[in-house]
N, C-alpha and C positions, 0 to 999 in steps of 0.2 A: 098393742098395736095389730092390725089385721095379718094375717099370716102371707098375703099378696105384698105386702109393703116389708118384708123381711128377703133380704138376701144374701148367700153365701158366695163369697169368692177365695181363692186362693191364688198365691202368689209362685209362679215357677219359674227357674232361669239358674242358669249357670253363676259359677264362681265369680265375684266381681261384675256383675253385671247391672249392680246398683239396687238388688231387691229389698236390703236392709232400709236403705234412702228412702224406697218407694213407700214400704211398709210404716215406717215412722211418720211420713206426711200423711197418708192415709188416717192412720188410727192416734196418732199425738199422744195424750196422756191415756187414751180408753186402751190399753193394752197389757197384756201380762204373759212371763215367760214360766213352762213348767216344763214337763218332760213326755214323750210318747209312751202311752201306757206299755208297762212290760219292758221300756227300752230307756237306755241313756242319753238318745238324741234329744236335743233340746225343742221345745216345741214353743213358737210365738203365735199367739192369737191377740186379736183386738178389733174395737168396733167404731164402726164411721156412723155418725148420723148424717143423712145428706135428702135433701127434698122430701121429708116425711118418710124416708127408706130407713131402716137399720140396716146396717151392712155389714156381716160379721167378716173379718178378713184373717185368714190363715196363711202363715208363710212357710212354706214347704223348705226341706234341707236344700241348700245349694247342689245341685247335681249336674253330670253332664251327660247323662243316657236315662233309660228306662228299663234299664237291664236289672238283674237281682245280683251283681258284682257286689253291693254293698248294703247295708241296713237303710243308708238315707233313700236310695233308687226306689226298694221293695216298699218303706213307708209311702213315697210320692206316688206311685202308681197304683198301689191299693186303696189311696184316700180317694185319688180322683175317681177311679173305678164303682167303688163300694159306696162311697157317699154322695156321690153326684152332685158336686157343687154347681151353683146356677151359674159359675164361668170361672175358667181358668186364664189368667193375667200372665202370659209369658212377655218376662222383661228379658229384652235382646238386647244386648252391647252392641250398639250402631259399630263402633271402630272396630269389631270383631265379626262382621254381619255373618261369614260365610260358616265359621265354627258355629255361631249360635244359631244358625238357621237347620242345623245338623238335629238338634234338639227341637226345635219346633217342627218340624217333620214328623217325629217320632208322637209329638202331641197330637197331631193331625190324623197319627193313625189309631188312636185311641179315640176319635171322635166326639171327644169333650167340647163343650162351648168355648170357646177361644176368642182371646183379644190380645193382639201383640201391642205390647210397650214397647216403642223403639226408642230407648234408652240411650243418655249419652250423645244426644244429638250434636251439642255444643262442643264436645271434644272432635267428633267427627268433623265437624264443619273445620274445625283449627288444625286438622291433618290433611284439608282438603279431600276429604270422602263427600260426596254428593250422593244420596239415595231418594230416589222416585218412591217414596212410600206409597202414595197413590197406584201407583204401577205393580208394587208388591201385593196392595191388597187385593188386586184384582185377580194375580196370580195364583194368591192362596184362598181367595174368597171366606178372607178371614178380616176382620177391623183391623186396621195399623194406624197406632195413635203415636205420633213424635214426641218424646216425653225427655225432661231433664229433671229426675227425680229429687235431688240434692238441692234444686232451686224452686221445685214446685211447679216447673213449667209441663203442663201438657195433662196436670192429674184431674181438673175439672173435665176437660172433654173426655179422659180415660175413663171416669166413672159415668157420665151422662152416655157414652156408648154402651156400657154395660148394661144401663135401664133400657137401653132399646133392647138391645137382644135377651132380656130376662125372658122366660120361657119359650123363648124362639131357639129352638136345637135343630136348626137347619144344616143340612150337611155341608162338609166343605168338599173343595176340590180335591178329588182324589189324584195324587200324585204319582204315577205310573214307572216303574222299574223298565229294565230290558226286558224284551220280548220274553226270552227265556226264563227269566224269573217268574214275569207275569204268570207265564203258564201253569208255572208250580204252587204259585200263589191260588190261582183260579181252582186247580185240582182240589186242594186242600179244604178252600173254603167252601165248595160244593158239598164236602163231605160233613159241614158244621150247620147244624140247623140254626135259626135264628133264634135269639136269647137263649140258646142251648147252656152257655157260659155267662160269665159276670163281664166279659170282655167281648169286644167287637168280632165278628167270624174272621175277616181279614188281619186283624193285629195279630189273633192268634194264629195263622198261619203264617206268619210273616214269623213271631218268635219261634214257632217250630221250625222252622227252618235256618233261626238263629241258634238253635239248640239251646233254648233257654230253658233251664232247669225245672224252673217253679210251673212255668204251662206245659210243660213236658208230662211231668207228674201230675197237673190236674187233667188233660186231656187223656193220658193213660189209664188212670183211675176210672174214667167213665167211659171212653172208647178207644179201646185199645188197639182198634184194628187200623185208627189213624196214624199210630205212630209207624205202624208196617210202612203205609203208603209214605210218609215222611222221611223213612230212611233211603225209601229207594228215589225220592225227588233229590233228596240231598245228595246223594251218592251221584246224581245224574249232572247237578250244578258243578258239584268236587272234580267231575272227570271232567267238564268241560274247561272250567277256569283253573283248574290246577290248584286250587287251596281251598280250605274249609269255607262251608257253606255259609256260615256267619259272617266271616271276611267279604263273603260275595256281597251278602246284602248290605253290612257296613259301607264296601265300597261303593256301591251303586246309591246310597242315600248321601256320601259326602260327595259323589258327582252330580247328583240331583241338586244339591245346595250349592256347590260352584256353578252350575247352570243358573240357577234363578239369583245369583248374588251378581254373577255378570251382566244380566240382564237391566238389573235395577242400580246398580252401583257403578259410579265412575269417579276416578282418581284425577282431581286437578291438576295439571301439568305447572311445572315450575312453582310450585307452592315455598310459601316462607317457612323456612325451619322453624318449628313450633318450640314453647318454651319448654314441652314435655322432652323433645329431644335433646333439646340444650342441657336440661338439667341430667338428663341421662348418660350424658357425653362425660359429664364430673361425677355421677354417682355410682354409675357403673364400670367406670373406668377400673384398671388393673392398680394403678396407684393413686390416683385421689379418691376414687370411690371410696378406699380402705383408710383415708385420712378422715374424709367425709363421715362414715359410719362412726369410727371413735370419737370425731368431735358430738355428732349427735346424742350417741348413746353414754357419752360422758356427761353432756351438756343434760340429759334425761336427768340421769342420778344426781346431778349438783342441784337441781330445782328443786328434787324430791328433798334431799338432803337440807337445803337453805328453807324452805318453805316448811318442813317437817318441823324443823327446829325452833323456827320462830310461832309458829302457830302451837307447838307443844309447850313452850314458854308463857304463851299467854294464856293457855290452859291452867299450866301451875299456877300461876298468880291468882287465877278466878275462883279455884279450888282449895289455895291454901288453907283457909278458915274452916273448910266443912268439919274436921275432926272434931274440934272444939266444940263448933255449934250441935254434933250429935250428941256430944257427951253432955253439955250443959239441957240440951232439950228430954234427951231419954233416961240419961244416967249411965252408970256403969253394971253390966249384969252379963250372965253368960246368953241369954235372947237379945240384948242389946248390942252384945258382942257379934252374934250371926248376923243380926240386922246390918249393921256397919261393915261385916264382911260384904254382905251384897252391894251396898252403896259404894263400898271403896273398890269393887272388881268394874261396876261400870264407869267410874270416873278414871280409874287407872285406864279402861279402856279406850275411852277418849282422850285421855292425855298422852298415850303412849303409841297405840295403834293408829286410831283415826289419823292424824296431822301428816303421817307417811303413806297409808294405802290409798287417802282422797288423791293428792296429785301424780301419785304413780298412776294410778287408773286414767287420769286425764291425758295425761302425755303419753301412755299406753294407745290410748285408742285414737288420738290426735294423728301419730304416728300411722296407725292401721289406716284411717280415712285418708290421710293424704297419699297415701300408696307405697310407703317406702319400705314397708315390712318385706313386700315379695324381692324388694333389693336387696335386702341382707340374705335371704334365702340364695340369691344368685353369686353374692359375691362369697359367699362361705361354702358353695358346692364343693369346691376342691379341696377345703379340709374336711369337711363332712365325709366324703368319699374314703378318705383314711381312716374315719371311725367305724367305715362298713354299711355307712348309710348315705343320702344324698343330701342338698341343700333345702330340701321343702322341710326337712327335720327344724331349722331353725325358726319355722312358723310356729312348731310345737313348744320349742324352746319360750321362746320370745311372750305365746300365751301362758306357757308354767311360770312365767315370771309373776304374773298375775296370780295366777292359782295354779297349782298342779294336777288339779280336776280336770276342767276342760282340755289343758294342755296334753294331758296321758289321750282323750277323748278325740283331740284332733289327730293322734298319731293314725286313724283311717285313713288319712291322705298318703300314707306312704304305701308303695304297691305290693310288696312283700309281706309277708305274716312274719318273717322273721326280721325286716326293717322295722315293722309297728312293735315288735317287741323290745327291742335293743333302743329304738327311740323313747318307748314308755320309760322304760329303768332309766334312761338318762333323764327323761323329765323329772323324776323324782328327786333327783339331785340338785334340778336349778333351784335358786333360792326363790320363793314366792313371796307375794307381799306378805304375809305372816311372817316369816323368817326377815324379811328385810326390816320388817317393825325392830325385831331385836337387833338388826345389823346398824340401823340408823340411830335407832334409840337408844342403843347401849354405847357400842364401838364408836360410831360416827360421833356422838354427841359427847362423849367423855373422854374417849381417846383419840378422836382425829380422825378427817374425813378421808386423809390416804389411806388409814389402817381400814377403814369400811371398804373403800374402793378395790383395795389389795384383795380382800376377801372374795370379792366378787371375781377378780381374776384369779385367785387362787382357786376358785370354785369351776371356772370355766377349763383351769388347766386338767381337772381331777376329771371334770367329764370327759374331755378328751382322753385322758388315759383309759378312763374305765370303758368308753366307748371302742377304742384299738383292743383291750382284752377281750371285750363282749365279741366283736368281729372275729377274732382269732377263733374264739370258742363256738361260736355259732357259723358254722360252716354256710359260705353262700357268696356270692355277689354283689354289692349295691347297684341298680339300675340308673340308667343317665336320668338327669332331671329333665323333666318336661313339663312346663306349667305354664299360663298365663300369666302376661306382664302386664298388669293395668296401668291404665295412665295415672299420672300426678292430677291429682284435684284438689281444689282447695276446702280444707277441713270444714265441715260443715256443724258448726256448734250445738245445735238442736240434736243433730245424731251422736255426738261425742258425749255431752250430758245425757243423752236418754241411754246409753251404754254405760257409762259412770254410773248413774244411778242403779241399773239394775246390778250391777256388781256390789254398790255399797248395800243395797236391800239384802242381797245375800249375806254379806257383811253383818248388817244389822239384824235381822232375822233370825242367824244360825248362830253366830260368835256371840251374841249379848246373852241368848238362855244360858248357853255352855260357859261360858265365864262368870255369870252369877250363881249358878249352882256348882260349880267347880270351886267357886270362892266359897261359899257356904261350908260345902264339905270339906276343903281343907282347916278352915276355922273351927269345924265341928272334930276333927281329928286331932286337932292341936289341943282344944279344949278338954277332949278324953284321956288326953294324956298319950296317945299313941303315937304321937308325930316323932317322938325321940326313938322310940323303939325300932319304926318304919325308917327313919334317916340311920339308925347306927347298922342296921341290916343292908343296907345300900350303901354307906359309907367308905366299903373298900374300894368301890367305883367311883364315887362321886369327890370322896375326900383324900384318899391316898392315891388314887391314879390322875384325876383331873384335878385336885385341890379346889375344888368349889366347895361352898358352904353344903353343909349336911342336907339341909332343905332342899337342894335342888334336884334330888334322888326324886322325891314324890312329884315335884313339880315338872320333871321332863316324862313322868308316867302319866300326868294330865295333859302334857302337851301334844301326845298323839290325838286327842281331839282336835285341838288346835293348836299350833305353834306360838302364835302370838300369846297364848297362855302362859307360857313359862314365863316371860318378864312380866305380865299383868301381874298374875298371880305372885311373883317375886315381890313386884311392888306393894301389891295387898299385902303378904303376908308380914314384910318386914317394916310396911307402914309409912315409906317413903319412895317417892319417884328419882328421887338425887341418888342414883345408883354409885356414884363417884364417894359415898360418905361409907358404904359398906363393901364394896368390891374393888378392887385392884382392877389395875389394866390388864394384866396376866389373864385374871379370872374373867373378865368380860370378854376378852378375846376367846378364851377357851370355851365359856360358856356358848358364845357365837356358833363357834366350829362345831359343837357337838350337837346343836340345835338346828344347823345345815344340812347336816349329812345323815341324822340318823333316823330309825322308821319314818316312813309317809304319814301323813295324819289318816284318819279313820276314812274319811270322805274318798281320800285316792287309793287309799287299800282297796275299798269295796269296787271302785272303779277296776282298777288291776285284777282283781279275784273274777268279775264279770268278764273281763275281756281275755284273760289269759288263763285261768284256772287257779284254784288255790293253791296247788303245788308250788307251781312259779312263784307265787305271790307269797307264800310264806320263807321262799328260800330266798328271793329279794328283800325280805323285811328283815330275814335273820342276818344275812350276809351285812344290810347296810347297817344294824344296830351294831354289829362286831367292828367294821369298819370306822364308824363314825367313834367309837368309845377309844379304838386303840390311834385312831388318828387324833383326836384330841388329846390325847394323855402326851403324843408326842409332841403336839405342837406346845404345850404348857411348859414343857421342858425345854425345848428351845426358846422360848419367851423368858423363862427363866433366867437362862443363860444370858438372854440378850441384855437384860435389864441389870443384870448383876455385871455386865460388861460395862454397860454403861454409865 
């Protein structure tokens, strides 16, 4: 394909603006997920084939500015300035235009080829918001395309506009700030030669006045004399306005966004109360909101349990004769035993883990796409403050229900390092989907659904108590909750299934090899005669204190790789997935408790290590191992008393 038929575009925008929906509509199945080089930030790329063009699409992290306050913001601005994409699509939330335009103005300052996707136009109309997008296009001297990404509306117009501007890097309208600020920007710009740095001269001048650390260092290393002039001008602005020069620039940019919004946006009077408003009146009420939350979350777990049990039973029936078939086909030998260990590990994974993980991810992404997750954060804000954090931590907790790794990474949304660390520690105690396999596949299936739900309530209580203790030990006060509240919108099945498949791919590509290798190793240890020695060494903890079968000691060690390995390998070692034949109800509950709270999986440990250092990570791991073993032993004794009294 000729080079001039190849286009690179990036999607940039604030959170909840609809970037993910636009990305999925553009790339469809031609997309893949990875990480930015040297970073634990997710990188989403895809390809679109349109009118003989190959269009590479990169979805930048959702950010609110182009400062250096977070890794995501640094990644975004470095990519735009150093890789020079053919076009940047700024996805703008039509229902929060003024807030979105603040970010748009920063992109314009970067002087990159820009197209505005004025998204969620349907929601804006429903709220009585009328936007003259043609007038906005004239004011910005930038193409503006109204879109509804969730339905695919406006996507073709958007791509056609990108094809028009390919290779055309005409300048945008330069939006001027107040006279005294423009004087300062002009003086600094005059000291910077064209193409002297990787960034536009005007943008560098603005960032110097904003006291951007990275830009200040960059300029200081090459032309330190400019920093002296910057200090003089910053002091002048601060003396004139009475506060920091970075706030002066931010205020001016916000005022400019306000003026633009007033010129092109009108609110229709006496509009009919929207469905979104009526839903919020119920779901965010101080009484009905909590009732709805309990019903929704309870319904979610009941659905996962019911569907998981049905699918697990179906797989049990399908695979019932596989062992006999293997023995008849291969025979009985050490090598055949190792081969069966690999097959049995896969079958156990499919029978035990997959039935519960699949519906869990579907339900989670339906709630996220619907817009309900932010409401939970609002409702839980008061309780979160008692734990030394604020309501946004609920987002990390809910993500952690799927997997603790992205749950810990999402803690970056918290404003202070103290809150990020407390939230990350608490996320490691949240029962992830791997732990849910144990809770539902063991306790829920054989002891009862109420016992399984009770374990989740028990986990919530412990997380609250640990949060209270952590907030007392780590001094500081939680900040107030400030976050955008997205409108409700009908979940898009394409987006839900795409996100579910991405999560299942990780489960298949990572869990399956680990399960197979672990199953073979455990069988090899057993054949070598070492199992009894290892089990005996760990029996003071596993047998005497926890009251579990001796083999669970080595399973807990392997469980550090993936928590569901504990149950899957137990089934493979015992030769049955019908755990009621080999474990008592007390043992099932005890095993679930120790699995929920002991050391996080290796992937989670690596994230904690990278984010907070090895000392804090080792302390967290050691404390959680001790805590889980002590707690599970106490639970075992309470259960013995309960069952004996019954």
